[in-house]
C-alpha positions in Angstrom: 0.0 -0.2 0.0 1.5 3.7 -0.7 0.8 5.8 1.8 1.5 9.4 3.1 1.2 10.9 6.4 -2.5 11.6 6.0 -3.0 8.1 5.9 -1.4 6.9 9.0 -4.2 5.7 10.6 -5.5 3.4 7.4 -1.7 2.3 8.0 -2.2 1.0 11.6 -5.5 -0.1 10.5 -3.9 -2.6 7.3 -1.3 -3.8 9.8 -3.5 -4.7 12.5 -5.9 -6.7 9.9 -3.0 -8.6 8.1 -1.4 -9.6 11.2 -4.4 -11.2 13.0 -4.9 -12.9 9.6 -1.2 -14.3 9.9 -2.1 -15.6 13.0 -0.6 -12.9 15.5 -1.9 -12.8 19.0 -3.9 -9.8 19.7 -0.8 -8.7 22.0 1.9 -9.4 19.1 -0.3 -7.8 16.6 -0.8 -4.7 18.8 2.8 -4.4 19.5 3.5 -4.4 15.6 1.5 -2.2 14.8 3.3 -0.1 16.9 6.4 -0.7 15.3 5.4 -0.4 12.2 3.4 3.2 12.7 6.7 4.5 14.2 9.2 3.2 11.1 6.2 4.5 8.4 6.1 8.4 10.6 9.5 8.7 9.9 9.4 8.0 6.7 6.5 10.5 4.9 8.1 13.3 7.9 11.6 12.5 7.8 12.2 10.3 4.0 9.9 11.3 1.7 5.9 12.5 1.5 4.8 9.2 0.0 6.3 5.5 1.3 5.1 2.3 0.6 4.7 -0.6 2.9 4.5 -4.4 1.9 3.4 -7.2 4.3 4.0 -10.9 3.8 4.3 -14.2 5.8 7.6 -16.7 5.1 9.3 -19.1 7.2 7.5 -18.5 10.6 7.5 -14.6 10.3 5.1 -12.3 9.7 7.7 -9.4 7.7 6.4 -5.7 7.1 8.5 -3.5 4.8 8.2 0.0 4.3 10.2 2.0 1.5 10.6 5.9 1.4 12.7 8.1 -1.3 14.6 9.5 1.9 18.4 9.5 2.2 20.1 8.7 5.3 23.1 7.1 7.1 21.8 4.9 9.9 24.9 4.8 11.6 23.9 2.5 14.8 20.6 4.5 15.0 18.2 3.0 17.6 20.4 1.1 18.7 20.5 2.4 22.4 17.7 4.0 24.3 17.8 8.3 24.0 18.8 9.7 26.7 16.0 10.5 29.8 15.6 14.2 28.2 15.4 13.6 25.0 12.7 15.1 23.2 11.7 12.2 20.1 14.0 9.6 18.5 12.4 6.8 20.2 10.7 5.5 17.4 13.4 3.0 15.9 14.8 2.0 19.6 11.1 1.1 20.2 11.1 -0.8 16.9 14.3 -2.8 18.0 12.5 -3.6 21.5 8.9 -4.7 19.4 10.4 -6.8 16.7 12.7 -10.2 16.9 14.8 -8.3 13.4 14.8 -5.1 11.8 17.0 -4.7 8.7 17.9 -1.3 7.7 18.7 -0.7 3.6 19.9 2.8 2.8 21.1 4.0 -0.4 20.9 6.2 -3.4 17.3 5.4 -4.5 16.2 5.7 -0.5 15.7 3.7 2.8 14.0 0.2 2.9 13.1 -1.1 7.1 12.4 -4.4 7.5 10.4 -5.5 11.1 10.4 -9.2 11.5 8.0 -10.7 14.1 7.4 -14.4 15.0 4.9 -16.5 14.2 2.9 -18.9 17.2 5.0 -22.3 16.2 0.9 -23.5 15.2 1.6 -21.4 12.2 5.0 -22.6 11.1 
């Protein structure tokens, strides 16, 4: 799905529905919604006005991939919690706490952030 900042509520609804359909529990689906929302918000606020979200399951995981046309150098971003007096910058750190894997690919054509969460064992 393509989205802009005005479509973020729809992004959250889409992720929640796909996460449940994939077999995630309500709690895990809610966590994935938080993680995708953080990355999607960063994408359309700091990357490019329009971004893309793709979701699928593979090898016992739910995967959400957010793509934008922004260019940045991750350089360890989100690997440590922000300072206690920080007014922002928590999104990637929170996402890393929620997801089992976070892969960031940044280059000349934009940024791709892939988030993974394991499915319950009965769905593997």
